[in-house]
Structure formats: C-alpha cells, structure tokens
N, C-alpha and C positions, 0 to 999 in steps of 0.2 A: 503454962505455957502461953505462949504470947502469939495473936494472930497478926497475921500481915495482912493488909490489904491490896497490895502490889508486890509486884518481883520483876527482875529481870531473868530471862531465860536465854541462855547461850548456848548457840551450835558454831559448828565449822564447815567449811566446804573445800575441796579441793580446786577448785576452777571459780574465778571470780565472776563469769555470768551467771553462772550456778546460784552461787551466793546472792547476788541482787534478784534474781529470779525468785528464790524461796523468799527472800525480804518480801519483795512485792506480793507475792500469793499471801503472806501472813498478814500485810497492811489491808489489801486487799477484801481479806475476809474480816478483818476488822477483830483478830484473834490479838494484837498488840497495835498501841498508838504511832509507835517508831521501832525503826531499825537500825543499824549502824553496821555497816561492811567496812573491815577494815584487815590491809593483809597484817599477817603473824608467820612467825618461823616456830613449830610445831616439832618437840622432841618428842617421842614413845616407843614404847614396845607394842609391835605387832606380830603375832604368828612365830613369836621365838626371837624375834630382830630387832635392832633400835634403830628406828627409822628417825629421818631429819628433813621436815618437808616443809615447803610453802604453803599455807593454807591461807582463806578467807574467813574469819572469824565475824558471826553475825551475834549482836546482842539485842534483844528484842523487849522493851518498857509493856508491861501489862499490867492488868489485874489477877492478884491471887488466885481467885476462882476460875480463871481460864488458861492455867498453867498447863491441866491436863489435856482440854482439847488443844492447845498449841503445841504440846508435846507430840500429840496422834498427829498433828497436821507435818510436822517436821519429821517424823520418822516415817510416815507415808510417801512423801516426796523427794526422801534423801538417796541418794543411791550408796552410801555407805554402808557396810555390814551391820556394823554399830555406830551409827551417829552421836556423836557429843550432844547431850541435851540437859543442861544443866540451870536449875531455877536457885537463884539465891533470893530471900526477901529486901526487899527496901524497906526500911523501917524508917526513914523521913527522908523529906523533899520538899520545897519549897510547895505550899497549897497550891497554888496557880497550876502548876507542873501536875502534881499528882490530880486534880480535877481536870487537866488535858486529858491524863491519858484515860480517864474514868469514861469522860465525855465521847472520846474518839475509839472505845473499842464497845464491841455489840453488848447490849443488855439481856 
C-alpha cells in the first residue's frame, strides 16, 4: 500500500459567505495551506427526493496526517446534517508547492 504525504480535502456549503468563513477558519488553524472556494451545481438524493442546488465547493490542500483533524473541524463548524468531507491523495506535484504546503501547516 502506498502512503501519501499530501491530500486534498473537499467539502461544500450552501452559502458563499459560510464557505469563505470555513476556509478562513481552516487556514487560520493551519490545518491546510490553502483553500479554493468556487460555485458548483449539485444534484443529489436527500430524504428520498432528488435535489438540484447551487453550492460552494471548498478544496483544501493539506498534509495527509492532518486530514482527521481537518475533517473534525469541518464537521464541527458545518450546519449540514451530513456534510461532504472527501479526502483524496495528492500523489504528485511540484516539489516547491508541496514544500509550501508542509511549511504552511501546523507541525
């Protein structure tokens, strides 16, 4: 099994201001080096019905060893019953950018 040093963690929010506030809180806590917030159209099943909603996606770049703490912070501050929190490994990237992620997150 391959172990990855870095990850991208994704969540969504229904209100842009909340997405930006969450992004700022995560960056301030040094659980991620950067966050990107952008609009998306989400189609999903919730409580037996298909929903089609505008949401704001937030992608966090972080170290793999911080994913559990980042997930806990997202769940603590999120107002969705079941917030999306998905982590995918970053298996490659420019060495300078990956070093920047490492330097900007808490040790």
